C-alpha positions in Angstrom: 17.8 -32.2 -70.1 15.1 -30.9 -72.4 14.7 -27.2 -73.1 11.6 -26.8 -71.0 13.2 -28.3 -67.9 16.3 -26.3 -68.4 14.3 -23.1 -68.9 12.3 -23.8 -65.7 15.6 -24.4 -63.8 17.1 -21.2 -65.1 14.0 -19.2 -64.0 14.2 -20.7 -60.5 17.9 -19.9 -60.3 17.3 -16.3 -61.5 14.5 -15.9 -58.9 16.8 -17.2 -56.1 19.7 -14.9 -57.1 17.3 -12.0 -57.3 16.2 -12.8 -53.7 19.8 -13.0 -52.6 20.6 -9.6 -54.1 17.4 -8.1 -52.6 18.4 -9.5 -49.2 21.8 -8.0 -49.5 20.3 -4.7 -50.3 17.8 -4.8 -47.5 20.6 -5.5 -45.0 22.8 -2.7 -46.4 20.4 -0.1 -47.8 23.0 2.7 -47.6 25.4 1.0 -50.0 25.1 2.2 -53.6 26.6 -1.0 -55.0 24.1 -3.3 -53.2 21.2 -1.1 -54.5 22.5 -1.5 -58.1 23.0 -5.2 -57.6 19.5 -5.7 -56.2 18.1 -3.9 -59.3 20.3 -6.1 -61.5 18.9 -9.2 -59.9 15.3 -8.1 -60.3 15.9 -7.2 -64.0 17.7 -10.5 -64.6 14.8 -12.5 -63.1 12.3 -10.5 -65.1 14.2 -10.8 -68.3 14.5 -14.6 -68.1 10.9 -15.1 -67.1 9.5 -12.9 -69.8 11.8 -14.3 -72.5 11.0 -17.9 -71.7 7.2 -17.2 -71.7 7.5 -15.3 -75.0 9.3 -18.1 -76.7 7.1 -20.7 -75.1 3.7 -19.8 -76.4 2.8 -16.1 -76.8 2.0 -14.7 -80.3 1.6 -11.5 -82.1 2.1 -8.2 -80.3 2.4 -9.9 -76.9 5.3 -12.0 -78.2 6.9 -8.9 -79.7 6.7 -6.9 -76.5 7.8 -9.9 -74.4 10.9 -10.5 -76.5 11.8 -6.8 -76.5 11.3 -6.4 -72.7 12.9 -9.7 -71.7 16.1 -9.4 -73.8 16.5 -5.7 -72.9 16.0 -6.5 -69.2 18.7 -9.2 -69.4 21.2 -6.9 -71.0 20.4 -4.1 -68.5 20.9 -6.6 -65.7 24.4 -7.4 -66.8 25.3 -3.8 -67.4 24.0 -3.0 -63.9 26.0 -5.8 -62.4 29.1 -4.2 -63.8 28.1 -0.7 -62.7 27.5 -2.0 -59.2 31.0 -3.7 -59.1 32.5 -0.4 -60.4 30.7 1.5 -57.6 32.0 -1.1 -55.1 35.6 -0.4 -56.3 34.8 3.4 -55.9 35.0 4.2 -59.6 32.3 6.2 -61.4 30.5 4.7 -64.4 28.9 7.9 -65.7 25.8 8.0 -68.0 27.1 5.9 -70.9 25.9 2.5 -69.5 22.3 3.9 -69.6 22.9 4.9 -73.2 24.1 1.4 -74.0 20.9 -0.1 -72.6 18.8 2.3 -74.7 20.8 1.6 -77.8 20.4 -2.2 -77.3 16.6 -1.8 -76.8 16.3 0.3 -80.0 18.5 -2.1 -82.0 16.5 -5.2 -80.9 13.2 -3.4 -81.7 14.5 -2.7 -85.2 15.3 -6.4 -85.7 11.8 -7.3 -84.5 10.2 -4.8 -86.8 12.2 -6.0 -89.8 11.1 -9.6 -88.8 14.6 -10.9 -89.0 15.2 -14.5 -88.2 16.0 -15.8 -84.7 19.7 -16.3 -85.5 20.2 -12.6 -86.2 18.3 -11.5 -83.1 20.3 -14.0 -81.1 23.5 -12.6 -82.4 22.6 -9.1 -81.1 21.8 -10.5 -77.7 25.0 -12.4 -77.5 27.1 -9.5 -78.6 25.4 -7.3 -76.0 25.9 -9.8 -73.2 29.5 -10.4 -74.3 30.2 -6.7 -74.0 28.8 -6.6 -70.5 30.8 -9.7 -69.5 34.0 -8.1 -70.9 33.3 -5.0 -68.8 32.9 -7.2 -65.7 36.0 -9.2 -66.5 38.0 -5.9 -66.9 36.6 -4.6 -63.6 37.5 -7.8 -61.8 41.0 -7.8 -63.3 41.6 -4.1 -62.4 40.3 -4.8 -58.9 41.4 -2.4 -56.3 43.3 0.7 -57.1 43.8 4.1 -55.6 43.1 4.5 -51.9 41.3 1.2 -51.6 44.4 -0.7 -52.7 46.2 0.3 -49.4 43.3 -1.0 -47.3 42.2 -4.3 -48.8 43.7 -7.4 -50.2 44.0 -7.3 -54.0 43.3 -10.9 -54.5 40.5 -12.5 -52.5 38.3 -15.6 -53.0 35.4 -13.4 -54.2 37.4 -11.7 -56.9 38.9 -15.0 -58.2 35.4 -16.6 -58.2 34.1 -13.6 -60.2 36.9 -14.0 -62.8 36.0 -17.7 -63.1 32.3 -17.0 -63.4 32.7 -14.3 -66.1 35.2 -16.4 -68.0 32.7 -19.2 -68.0 29.9 -17.0 -69.3 32.2 -15.5 -72.0 33.2 -19.0 -73.2 29.6 -20.2 -73.3 28.3 -17.2 -75.2 31.3 -17.2 -77.6 30.5 -20.9 -78.5 26.9 -20.0 -78.9 27.7 -17.1 -81.1 29.9 -19.2 -83.4 27.5 -22.1 -83.6 24.4 -20.0 -84.0 25.8 -18.6 -87.3 27.0 -21.9 -88.7 24.3 -24.2 -87.3 21.3 -22.1 -86.2 19.0 -25.1 -85.9 20.9 -26.2 -82.8 19.4 -23.2 -80.9 16.0 -22.8 -82.5 13.2 -23.0 -79.8 11.3 -25.1 -78.9 13.2 -28.1 -80.6 16.7 -27.3 -79.2 19.6 -29.8 -79.2 21.5 -31.0 -76.1 24.4 -28.7 -77.0 22.1 -25.8 -77.4 20.5 -26.5 -74.0 23.9 -26.5 -72.4 25.1 -23.3 -74.0 21.8 -21.4 -73.6 20.7 -22.6 -70.2 23.0 -24.9 -68.2 26.3 -23.1 -68.5 24.8 -19.6 -68.0 22.9 -21.0 -65.0 26.2 -22.1 -63.4 28.0 -18.9 -64.4 25.2 -16.7 -63.0 25.3 -18.6 -59.7 29.1 -18.1 -59.4 28.8 -14.5 -60.4 26.2 -13.8 -57.7 28.3 -15.6 -55.1 31.4 -13.7 -56.1 29.6 -10.3 -55.8 28.5 -11.3 -52.3 32.0 -12.6 -51.4 33.8 -9.4 -52.5 31.3 -7.3 -50.5 31.6 -9.4 -47.3 35.4 -9.7 -47.6 35.4 -5.9 -47.5 33.2 -5.9 -44.5 35.5 -8.3 -42.6 38.5 -6.2 -43.6 36.8 -3.1 -42.4 35.9 -4.7 -39.1 39.5 -5.9 -38.6 40.9 -2.5 -39.6 38.6 -0.7 -37.2 39.7 -3.0 -34.4 43.3 -2.1 -34.9 43.4 1.3 -36.5 42.8 4.8 -35.3 40.1 6.1 -37.6 41.2 9.7 -37.5 44.9 9.4 -38.2 45.1 6.0 -39.9 47.8 4.9 -37.4 47.4 1.9 -35.0 45.1 2.5 -32.1 46.5 2.3 -28.6 45.5 -1.3 -27.9 47.0 -2.7 -31.1 50.1 -0.5 -30.7 50.7 -1.9 -27.2 50.1 -5.5 -28.4 52.5 -5.1 -31.4 55.0 -3.1 -29.4 55.2 -5.7 -26.6 55.8 -8.4 -29.3 58.5 -6.3 -30.9 60.1 -5.7 -27.5 60.1 -9.4 -26.7 61.7 -10.2 -30.1 64.4 -7.6 -29.5 65.1 -9.0 -26.0 65.3 -12.6 -27.2 67.4 -11.7 -30.2 69.7 -9.3 -28.3 68.8 -6.5 -30.6 68.3 -2.8 -30.2 65.0 -1.0 -30.3 64.0 2.7 -30.0 60.6 3.9 -28.7 59.5 7.4 -29.5 56.8 9.3 -27.6 55.5 12.2 -29.7 53.3 15.1 -28.6 51.9 18.0 -30.7 53.0 21.3 -29.3 50.3 23.8 -28.1 47.5 21.6 -29.5 44.9 23.1 -27.2 45.6 26.5 -28.7 44.9 25.1 -32.2 41.6 23.8 -31.0 40.7 27.0 -29.2 41.7 29.3 -32.1 40.6 27.4 -35.1 38.1 24.8 -33.8 38.2 21.1 -33.2 37.6 20.3 -36.9 40.9 22.0 -37.8 42.5 20.2 -34.8 41.3 16.9 -36.3 42.8 17.8 -39.6 46.1 18.7 -38.0 46.2 15.3 -36.2 45.3 13.5 -39.4 48.1 15.4 -41.3 50.7 14.7 -38.6 49.6 11.0 -38.6 50.3 10.9 -42.4 53.7 12.6 -42.0 54.8 10.3 -39.2 53.8 7.2 -41.3 55.9 8.5 -44.2 58.8 8.8 -41.8 58.6 5.2 -40.8 60.1 2.3 -42.6 58.8 -1.2 -43.1 58.7 -3.0 -39.8 58.3 0.2 -37.7 55.2 0.7 -35.6 53.2 3.9 -35.3 50.1 4.5 -33.3 48.0 7.2 -31.6 48.4 6.8 -27.9 45.7 9.2 -27.0 44.6 12.8 -27.7 47.5 14.5 -29.5 50.1 12.0 -28.4 51.6 9.4 -30.8 54.0 6.6 -30.1 56.4 4.9 -32.5 58.5 1.8 -32.2 61.7 1.4 -34.3 63.1 -2.1 -34.1 66.8 -2.5 -34.8 67.7 1.2 -34.1 69.9 2.2 -31.2 71.6 5.3 -29.9 73.2 6.4 -33.2 69.9 6.1 -35.1 67.7 7.5 -32.4 68.9 11.0 -32.8 68.4 10.8 -36.6 64.9 9.5 -36.0 64.1 12.3 -33.7 65.4 14.9 -36.1 63.6 13.4 -39.0 60.3 13.4 -37.2 60.7 17.0 -36.1 61.7 18.2 -39.6 58.9 16.4 -41.4 56.3 18.2 -39.3 58.1 21.6 -39.4 58.1 21.6 -43.2 54.3 20.9 -43.4 52.0 23.8 -44.0 48.6 23.4 -42.5 45.4 25.1 -43.6 45.1 27.4 -40.6 48.4 29.1 -41.5 50.2 28.6 -38.1 53.3 26.5 -38.0 52.8 23.2 -36.2 55.6 21.5 -34.3 56.1 18.4 -32.2 58.2 17.4 -29.2 59.7 13.9 -29.1 61.0 11.8 -26.3 63.2 8.8 -27.2 64.1 5.7 -25.1 66.5 3.1 -26.5 66.7 -0.5 -25.5 70.3 -1.7 -25.6 71.3 -5.3 -26.4 71.1 -7.5 -23.3 69.2 -4.8 -21.3 66.0 -6.1 -19.7 63.2 -3.6 -19.7 59.4 -4.0 -19.8 57.1 -2.2 -22.2 55.8 0.0 -19.4 59.3 0.9 -18.3 60.4 1.8 -21.9 57.2 4.0 -22.3 57.9 5.7 -19.0 61.4 6.5 -20.0 60.3 8.0 -23.3 57.6 9.9 -21.5 60.1 11.5 -19.1 62.3 12.4 -22.1 59.3 14.0 -23.8 58.6 16.0 -20.6 62.2 17.3 -20.8 61.8 18.3 -24.4 58.6 20.2 -23.7 59.9 21.9 -20.5 63.0 23.0 -22.4 61.2 24.9 -25.1 59.3 22.3 -27.2 59.9 21.7 -30.9 62.8 19.4 -30.0 63.7 15.8 -29.1 65.4 14.4 -26.1 66.9 11.0 -25.4 66.0 9.3 -22.1 68.7 9.4 -19.5 70.5 6.1 -18.8 68.7 3.9 -16.2 
């Protein structure tokens, strides 16, 4: 492929990727990361077009301004792609990326004013792009951390594709950097060698496409994960919602029945919750529920189930735990909430009703819930801030 055809293909690809990023932004205008990616796509397309035209035929001041604008726009596009990915992973980039763009533009302008040869200008561009690619590579490698790591898969197709795309771009520009210093004639426009065309146009073309696809994939993977999470999770407390709790609880019950194992179900109610709402407002009531949800999750082990059954009521399923462990579970749940200090200053307590499935005992989910509910009623009627075991059926 000759340089002209390759440059036209690169322009077309950049135009298409810019449209993709713009479309992503138009469909998700409230997302900061998609706004940044849309700007990155626009600058990338602008940079490629202006640079190709400048090398293709413009002269004098027009060529000078075209080279400065085009190369700076390309560098800015790569930095913004990284900044958008960092925003996607909920990490702040600060102001220093903007300073990098300004520094690059000033440095490139100095090279143009000094009328330095193409190879030296090319080296600055390559070093700048390599820096942006290394930042992207680091961001993809770091991936999810902090609160997001608990909500999303760390390794998805989009992230793996992004690592591949950035590695491809780093390799292409590294080869270009080494060869441009030892054999600059390979890359001199317009008479460029086949290897130069591959390193300057074809490999960056493929890497750009993969990078854009990866950014779209990581975003849509998060959307799908959020959709699945909202379908199964109570948004306020972070526990399972009632529908998912019942589904998972019935499955755990069937497994216990078929395996002849024990299982304990706990029905939990926040004591005097209406008074908290009346005295301190519903916002404080929501904070209390969210805090209790966190405490109850921390009291559960792997394999246990916890969900918000409705209002201020929670329900937990403890597979493999029988009579001996049920009392310990009840006491642990009570103490974890008692020890917590909430913002409104009043102590918050819970009441717990426990129902135990014995090996070989046939009980339905509804029957087990009903037994735990009766035990909870006894705990509340006998003074609250206590747990009670269901009476033998």
